[in-house]
C-alpha positions, -999 to 999 in steps of 0.1 A, spaced: -848 -425 -274 -864 -443 -245 -832 -463 -237 -800 -475 -252 -783 -509 -250 -750 -517 -267 -739 -554 -266 -756 -584 -251 -748 -595 -216 -725 -621 -231 -706 -597 -253 -668 -596 -249 -659 -577 -280 -643 -543 -276 -665 -512 -279 -655 -476 -287 -679 -447 -285 -665 -417 -305 -670 -381 -296 -706 -370 -297 -737 -368 -275 -760 -397 -265 -791 -386 -246 -820 -409 -236 -849 -408 -212 -843 -443 -197 -813 -465 -191 -780 -467 -209 -764 -502 -208 -731 -510 -224 -715 -544 -223 -683 -555 -239 -646 -563 -236 -624 -532 -234 -647 -502 -235 -636 -467 -246 -661 -439 -241 -653 -405 -256 -690 -396 -260 -712 -376 -237 -738 -400 -221 -769 -385 -205 -801 -399 -191 -829 -373 -188 -856 -393 -170 -848 -417 -142 -824 -438 -161 -792 -454 -149 -759 -457 -168 -743 -491 -165 -711 -501 -182 -697 -536 -179 -665 -546 -195 -643 -576 -193 -614 -554 -203 -603 -519 -194 -627 -489 -192 -611 -457 -206 -621 -425 -223 -628 -388 -219 -666 -390 -223 -687 -373 -196 -716 -392 -180 -746 -376 -164 -773 -399 -151 -806 -391 -134 -802 -424 -117 -771 -443 -107 -738 -448 -125 -722 -482 -123 -689 -491 -140 -675 -526 -137 -643 -534 -156 -609 -550 -154 -594 -516 -148 -608 -481 -151 -591 -448 -161 -618 -424 -171 -609 -387 -177 -644 -374 -182 -666 -360 -154 -692 -385 -139 -724 -372 -123 -752 -391 -107 -785 -374 -96 -799 -406 -82 -801 -420 -47 -776 -448 -54 -748 -425 -66 -716 -437 -84 -699 -471 -82 -667 -479 -101 -651 -513 -96 -619 -526 -111 -618 -563 -106 -585 -570 -121 -564 -538 -119 -563 -502 -109 -586 -472 -109 -573 -438 -120 -599 -410 -118 -592 -382 -142 -624 -363 -140 -647 -349 -113 -671 -373 -96 -704 -358 -83 -734 -373 -65 -746 -340 -52 -784 -342 -56 -795 -370 -33 -784 -366 4 -777 -403 7 -760 -411 -27 -725 -425 -22 -695 -426 -44 -677 -459 -41 -644 -467 -58 -631 -503 -55 -599 -514 -71 -582 -548 -68 -549 -529 -72 -540 -492 -69 -565 -463 -68 -556 -427 -77 -573 -394 -82 -556 -370 -106 -545 -336 -94 -571 -309 -90 -600 -333 -94 -629 -334 -70 -652 -361 -54 -684 -346 -41 -715 -359 -24 -744 -342 -8 -743 -364 23 -735 -399 9 -702 -417 18 -671 -415 -3 -653 -448 -2 -618 -453 -18 -611 -490 -14 -579 -504 -28 -570 -542 -31 -605 -549 -21 -602 -586 -30 -571 -592 -8 -573 -608 26 -560 -587 55 -522 -592 58 -518 -603 22 -489 -590 1 -512 -578 -27 -504 -543 -37 -530 -515 -37 -521 -480 -27 -543 -449 -27 -530 -415 -40 -548 -382 -42 -530 -358 -65 -522 -322 -54 -551 -299 -48 -577 -327 -52 -607 -326 -29 -632 -349 -13 -663 -332 1 -692 -353 16 -715 -328 35 -721 -353 63 -711 -386 47 -681 -407 57 -647 -405 39 -628 -438 39 -595 -447 24 -585 -482 32 -579 -517 17 -584 -555 19 -615 -575 28 -613 -564 64 -644 -544 73 -661 -530 104 -696 -539 116 -711 -515 90 -692 -529 61 -666 -501 57 -631 -512 50 -606 -510 79 -576 -528 63 -545 -512 50 -539 -497 15 -505 -510 8 -474 -504 -13 -438 -517 -16 -426 -490 -39 -398 -465 -30 -409 -430 -23 -445 -441 -22 -472 -444 5 -499 -468 13 -521 -436 13 -508 -404 -1 -526 -371 3 -507 -349 -23 -475 -356 -42 -457 -324 -32 -461 -295 -8 -481 -264 -15 -492 -234 5 -513 -237 36 -549 -248 28 -540 -251 -9 -534 -288 -13 -555 -319 -8 -587 -310 12 -608 -337 29 -641 -322 42 -668 -345 56 -691 -320 73 -698 -343 102 -690 -377 88 -661 -398 101 -628 -397 81 -607 -428 83 -574 -435 66 -554 -467 68 -521 -471 50 -491 -494 51 -457 -495 34 -430 -521 31 -396 -527 14 -392 -496 -7 -369 -469 7 -382 -435 17 -418 -446 19 -447 -440 42 -477 -458 56 -497 -426 53 -482 -393 41 -500 -360 42 -482 -333 22 -478 -297 32 -508 -275 25 -533 -303 31 -563 -302 54 -585 -328 69 -616 -314 84 -643 -337 97 -667 -310 111 -684 -327 140 -672 -361 128 -642 -380 140 -608 -387 124 -588 -419 124 -554 -421 108 -534 -453 110 -501 -459 93 -475 -486 95 -441 -494 80 -416 -522 83 -389 -505 62 -355 -492 74 -360 -457 60 -396 -447 62 -424 -434 85 -456 -450 96 -475 -416 95 -458 -387 79 -469 -350 81 -448 -330 56 -457 -296 71 -436 -265 71 -441 -229 84 -454 -220 49 -471 -253 41 -491 -261 71 -510 -294 77 -543 -292 96 -562 -320 112 -595 -307 125 -625 -322 143 -653 -306 162 -667 -339 176 -683 -333 209 -674 -365 227 -652 -396 226 -620 -396 206 -623 -368 181 -589 -374 165 -569 -407 167 -535 -409 150 -516 -441 153 -482 -449 137 -461 -480 138 -426 -488 127 -417 -524 132 -382 -529 117 -357 -532 146 -328 -525 122 -343 -492 109 -318 -464 105 -341 -435 97 -377 -444 106 -404 -430 128 -438 -443 139 -450 -407 135 -431 -379 118 -441 -342 117 -419 -321 94 -404 -287 103 -432 -266 117 -468 -258 111 -487 -288 122 -522 -282 138 -542 -309 154 -573 -294 169 -603 -311 186 -624 -279 190 -658 -294 200 -650 -313 232 -636 -346 219 -603 -362 229 -570 -364 209 -550 -396 209 -515 -397 193 -497 -429 197 -464 -442 182 -448 -476 185 -413 -482 172 -389 -511 173 -356 -493 166 -338 -465 183 -328 -435 162 -298 -413 169 -323 -386 179 -345 -410 199 -383 -408 195 -410 -429 180 -429 -396 176 -409 -368 160 -419 -332 160 -394 -313 139 -407 -279 147 -434 -259 163 -467 -277 165 -502 -270 180 -521 -299 196 -553 -283 209 -585 -296 226 -612 -273 240 -626 -296 267 -613 -330 257 -583 -348 269 -549 -350 250 -527 -381 251 -494 -382 233 -477 -416 237 -443 -424 223 -440 -457 241 -406 -471 250 -388 -451 223 -403 -419 235 -408 -385 218 -384 -360 201 -396 -324 197 -382 -290 191 -396 -255 186 -427 -245 205 -452 -272 212 -486 -259 224 -507 -284 242 -543 -277 251 -547 -241 238 -528 -213 221 -533 -188 250 -537 -191 288 -567 -168 285 -585 -195 265 -570 -225 283 -584 -259 277 -602 -278 304 -592 -314 296 -562 -334 308 -529 -335 290 -508 -367 293 -474 -371 277 -460 -406 278 -425 -418 268 -395 -434 283 -374 -406 267 -385 -371 260 -358 -355 239 -349 -324 220 -349 -287 230 -385 -276 228 -406 -252 247 -435 -274 258 -463 -249 266 -493 -266 284 -523 -244 287 -551 -262 305 -571 -262 337 -571 -300 336 -547 -325 350 -512 -327 335 -490 -359 335 -456 -366 322 -447 -402 326 -428 -431 312 -443 -459 292 -425 -486 311 -417 -485 348 -392 -457 346 -379 -428 324 -347 -438 305 -329 -407 317 -334 -377 340 -366 -358 332 -362 -321 333 -388 -293 332 -364 -267 318 -385 -265 286 -419 -268 303 -444 -240 307 -476 -245 326 -506 -220 325 -543 -222 330 -534 -232 357 -536 -271 356 -556 -288 383 -528 -311 391 -493 -321 380 -477 -355 382 -442 -363 369 -431 -399 367 -448 -431 378 -444 -444 414 -419 -470 399 -396 -443 384 -360 -449 392 -345 -421 371 -339 -386 382 -362 -356 379 -351 -319 378 -375 -291 382 -358 -260 367 -367 -229 347 -396 -206 355 -422 -212 381 -443 -244 383 -478 -232 394 -506 -256 398 -542 -252 411 -540 -285 429 -516 -312 439 -480 -317 426 -465 -351 427 -429 -359 416 -417 -395 415 -380 -401 409 -347 -413 422 -326 -382 427 -349 -351 426 -337 -316 422 -360 -286 426 -342 -254 414 -372 -234 403 -402 -225 424 -432 -248 429 -466 -233 439 -497 -254 446 -529 -236 452 -564 -247 464 -571 -267 495 -559 -300 481 -527 -284 467 -502 -307 483 -466 -309 470 -453 -345 474 -418 -357 464 -415 -394 473 -380 -399 459 -358 -430 462 -326 -410 459 -313 -377 473 -335 -347 472 -321 -312 467 -344 -281 470 -329 -248 461 -361 -229 452 -392 -220 472 -421 -245 476 -455 -229 485 -484 -252 491 -520 -244 501 -520 -281 512 -492 -301 527 -456 -306 518 -441 -341 519 -405 -349 509 -389 -383 511 -354 -392 500 -322 -409 510 -311 -375 520 -330 -342 519 -313 -308 516 -331 -275 513 -318 -240 509 -350 -220 501 -382 -213 520 -409 -239 523 -445 -229 532 -475 -250 538 -511 -241 547 -522 -277 550 -536 -296 580 -506 -319 581 -480 -292 575 -445 -301 564 -428 -335 566 -393 -343 554 -378 -378 558 -342 -389 550 -342 -427 548 -305 -433 548 -289 -400 557 -294 -364 569 -321 -338 566 -303 -304 561 -325 -273 563 -317 -239 549 -343 -212 547 -376 -208 565 -400 -236 571 -435 -223 579 -469 -237 584 -495 -210 581 -533 -208 583 -538 -244 596 -538 -246 634 -529 -283 633 -502 -284 607 -468 -296 621 -433 -296 609 -418 -331 609 -381 -336 602 -369 -373 603 -335 -386 595 -316 -419 600 -285 -397 609 -287 -360 616 -312 -332 613 -292 -300 606 -306 -265 605 -287 -232 598 -282 -207 626 -304 -181 610 -331 -204 597 -365 -205 613 -393 -230 617 -428 -217 626 -463 -232 629 -497 -217 636 -504 -239 666 -492 -272 653 
C-alpha cells in the first residue's frame, strides 16, 4: 500500500491493532482515543509513523519508519522496539501522564536525528533497554508542562543495565519549562516518594561497568534532579556499576533535597561496584557536580554522598573538575561532601576544586587528587575548601600545579592538620588557610616538599614534620596570629619568614633567599634551637625580633653568606 490512515483527525474512539505486520511505502497515521498497538508497523519508502491518541498509548508492536516516528498520547508505555531511519528521529510525548519505555529506541541512521521523550509526569526506561542515536540528541524530559519550582511530580528512572548512546549528541535528563538558550531543559526532575530519586540511574548496584551506561561520544551530558518529603531519597542517585562517559563533551550533575534523610547527589559506589564519571573535554569545566541539602533539621543528609569506595571522577582531556556541596544541617560526622571510602578525582592538566562550604568535607580511605601516580602527576591546581575537613583519610595530591587548602568562611572551624596529607609532583606552591584564619594549623607526618612557595595562615601553628621549598621563589612564610612552634627542619630556596605571638624552634632552618631568615614574636620571645643558616645568597640576613627576649641555645649556630 502507498499509505495507511486509521481514524479521522477528530476520532476519539479507542483503537487496537492486533498482532500482525503492516508495511506501506508512505506514511502511517493512526488517530484515536486509547491506542493499543501489538502489530509490527513499517514504512519502506520515506514514510513517517504518526500516532495521536487522546488516551493512553500501549502495546508490544514494533515500529520501523524510514522517516520520523511521532507518538502523542495522554500517557505512553510501549514495550516494542521503535526505530527511525529519518532525519527527525523519534518523539514521544505524554501530555497527561507518564512515559514508560519498554523497548529499544533507535535513530541510528541519520547523524542528526534526535530521540525526545517528554512526559507531563514520570519518565522511565525499563531495565536492559537502550536508547541510541547516530549523533542526534537524547532528551528525557519529565514534567515538561510544569513551571520551575512547581510541586508537580515527574521523576526520571533508568532501569539496571539500560544504556543511552548518542555518538556526539547531547544527553539531557531534566524537567519543567525551564530551558537554556538552545531550548534544552535545565529544570529539575522531581519526586516526593520515599526511596526514590528525582533522577535515578539504576535501581540497584551491579558490577563495575555493568549497570547504566551513558555514552555521548562528545556531546554534553546534563542531569538535574530534586527530591522532597519522602525519606531515604535522592535528588540524583547513580547506582554502583554505572558509568557516565561524555567523550570530549562536558558533564553537569545537579541534585537537591530538602528532606531530613536524603542526599542531593548520591554515588552508590563500592570497591566491586565502581561508579565512573569521565570527560575528555579539553577546556573549561569538564565535570561539574553540584549537590544541595537545604533542610536545617536534617539528621542524615548530605549535599553529595559517595558510598564506600570505588568512585572515579576523571577529566582526562585538560578540562577542570568542580565538585561543590551546600548543606544547611550539621551531621554527627560533619561534611556537606561525604567520601565514604577511597576515591580518585583526576585531571590531566585542568584544575580541581572540591568545595564543601561551611559544613566542610568528610573523607576516609585514600583520596587521590590530580593523578594516580607521581610519575604521571597532573599539572593543574588543586583547591580543597571547607570550614571543617574531617575523617581519617590519606589525601594524596599528585600535581605540579598550585595546591590550596582553605576554609569557606574566614577561618577553619578547628585546627587543620596535614597528618593525612601527601604531596608529590611536586606542587608549584602550597597555601594552607586564608589570611583571616584564626584556627590552628599543624604540619605533621612525612615531608612537605613543594617546588615553590609555602604559605601557612593560622593562629597557633605547629611544624613537626619537615618543610622543603625549592626553586628561586620557594619562600616559606608562616604569618601566624598565635604561638609558632617549629620542631622539624625548614629548608627554603627562597626566604623564611615566621611571625607569631611567640616563636620557638628546635630544628635547623636554612634559606638561600636574598632576604634570608626573619622571625618575629609580637608579644613574647623568640627562642632558637638548632642551626639558622643563610646559604648561597650574599645578601640574605638573619633577623630575630621579639617584644621580650631573643634566646639561643649555647651550641646553636647562626651563619650567613655575607649578609
